[in-house]
C-alpha positions in Angstrom: 14.8 33.6 95.1 17.1 31.2 93.1 21.0 31.3 93.6 21.6 30.5 90.2 23.8 32.9 88.3 21.5 35.3 85.9 22.8 36.0 82.6 23.1 39.2 81.8 23.3 40.5 77.8 27.0 41.2 76.5 27.6 44.7 76.5 28.9 45.9 73.1 32.4 45.5 72.9 35.3 47.7 71.8 34.9 46.7 68.1 31.5 47.5 67.7 32.0 50.6 69.8 35.2 51.2 67.4 32.9 50.0 64.1 30.1 52.7 65.3 32.3 55.4 65.7 34.0 54.6 61.7 30.6 54.5 60.9 29.6 57.9 61.3 32.9 59.2 60.3 31.8 57.7 57.0 28.3 59.1 57.1 29.8 62.5 57.9 32.4 62.5 55.4 29.8 61.5 52.5 27.5 64.2 53.3 30.3 66.7 53.6 32.0 65.5 50.1 28.1 66.1 48.9 27.6 69.3 50.4 31.0 71.1 50.1 33.3 69.0 47.7 36.5 67.1 49.0 38.9 69.6 48.9 36.7 72.4 51.1 36.3 70.4 54.5 38.7 69.3 56.8 39.4 66.5 59.7 38.0 69.3 61.9 34.8 69.4 60.1 34.2 65.5 59.6 34.8 65.2 63.6 31.9 67.8 64.2 29.6 66.5 61.8 30.3 63.0 63.3 29.7 64.5 66.5 33.0 63.1 67.8 36.2 65.1 68.9 39.0 65.5 67.0 41.2 63.4 69.2 38.7 60.6 68.8 39.2 61.1 64.8 42.6 60.9 65.0 42.7 57.4 67.2 41.2 55.7 64.0 42.6 57.9 61.2 45.6 59.8 60.5 44.4 62.4 58.2 40.9 62.9 56.0 43.0 61.3 53.1 43.8 58.2 55.5 39.8 58.1 56.3 38.7 58.2 52.8 41.2 55.6 51.4 40.1 53.2 54.0 36.5 53.7 53.6 36.8 52.8 50.0 39.3 50.0 50.2 36.6 47.5 51.0 34.1 48.8 48.3 36.8 48.4 45.9 37.7 45.3 46.6 35.4 43.2 43.9 36.8 45.6 41.5 40.5 44.5 42.2 39.5 40.7 42.3 38.1 41.0 38.3 41.6 41.3 37.2 42.2 37.8 38.6 39.4 35.7 37.1 36.3 36.0 34.4 34.2 34.2 37.0 31.0 36.1 37.8 31.5 37.7 41.5 27.9 38.7 43.1 30.0 40.9 45.1 30.8 42.7 42.2 27.3 43.5 40.6 26.1 44.6 44.1 29.3 47.3 44.4 27.8 48.4 41.0 24.5 48.6 41.6 25.3 50.5 44.8 27.4 53.0 42.7 24.8 53.7 40.5 22.3 54.1 43.2 24.5 57.0 44.6 26.1 57.9 41.9 25.8 61.6 42.4 28.3 60.9 45.5 30.6 58.4 43.5 31.0 60.9 40.5 32.6 63.4 43.3 34.6 60.9 44.1 35.8 60.0 41.0 37.3 63.5 40.4 40.0 65.5 41.6 42.1 64.2 44.9 39.4 61.5 45.8 40.0 59.8 42.1 43.9 60.0 43.0 43.5 58.0 46.3 40.8 55.5 45.0 43.4 54.8 42.0 46.0 54.4 44.9 43.9 52.0 46.8 42.6 50.0 44.1 46.2 49.5 42.2 47.4 48.7 45.4 44.8 46.3 45.9 45.1 44.8 42.1 49.0 44.2 42.7 47.8 41.7 45.7 45.7 39.8 43.3 48.4 40.1 40.3 50.8 38.0 43.1 48.6 34.9 42.9 47.5 35.1 39.7 48.7 32.1 37.5 49.8 34.1 34.6 53.1 35.3 35.0 54.2 33.5 37.8 57.7 34.0 36.7 57.7 38.2 37.0 58.7 38.5 40.7 57.5 40.4 43.1 56.3 43.9 42.6 58.8 45.1 44.8 61.3 43.3 42.4 59.7 43.8 39.3 58.7 48.2 38.6 56.2 46.7 35.8 53.7 45.0 38.2 52.4 48.1 39.9 52.9 50.0 36.7 50.3 47.6 35.3 47.9 47.7 38.3 47.7 51.4 37.8 46.6 50.7 34.3 44.4 48.3 35.3 43.1 50.8 38.1 42.9 53.6 35.6 41.1 51.7 33.0 38.0 50.4 35.7 37.5 53.9 37.4 37.1 55.5 33.8 34.9 52.8 33.0 32.9 53.4 36.0 32.8 56.8 35.7 31.4 57.1 32.1 28.6 54.5 33.3 27.7 56.6 35.8 27.4 59.7 33.3 24.0 57.9 32.5 24.3 58.5 28.5 25.0 54.6 27.7 22.1 53.0 29.3 23.8 49.9 30.4 22.8 47.7 33.6 25.2 47.2 36.6 25.6 43.5 35.5 26.4 44.4 32.0 29.6 46.7 33.4 30.5 43.6 35.6 31.0 41.5 32.7 33.0 44.3 31.0 35.1 44.9 33.9 35.9 41.5 34.4 36.7 40.5 30.9 38.9 43.5 30.5 40.4 43.6 33.8 41.5 40.0 33.2 42.5 40.1 29.9 44.6 43.2 30.6 46.1 41.7 33.8 46.8 38.3 32.0 48.5 40.0 28.9 50.4 42.3 31.2 51.8 39.9 33.4 53.0 37.7 30.2 55.0 40.8 29.4 56.1 41.3 33.1 58.4 38.1 33.0 60.6 39.8 30.5 61.3 42.6 32.6 65.4 42.5 33.4 
């Protein structure tokens, strides 16, 4: 028998376990949103549907709203980037295609409390992109200039309104067409708005 050390497969690290738990929570939330509506379930219901303890849920998220906000943050990233450039972004096309595939769920998410959360998350992401945009570099930071968060909110509301109208299925547009429209209108609004933000004060 050889005395060489035998390498064993590495065990999943904590990060992998964390991601599995969070994935289970996201799946449970999606199911509950579809079957009950956002306002009709609690964090305890999410934990039960995800087959985890309530204490485990709260190790990851502060509340149901926090779990929802953090789950949509990655998905909304490509929309936020659309305000910074008109250049094609495959991630935006993929996101919109995903929205269309799961349009029943997304339409529910674009109403009531979940819509308000999505607007807040998207506006915050947009503010970060506006801070680095070439246009309006003299406008100051969002903390110094209250027009910047207002501009971000305007863009966020407009983007989600366009997505919601498209997901109604009445307009017959492809995801790529909506992506191009989002990039064009978001970038134009951001460019014009940041120019006006320079006039603040």
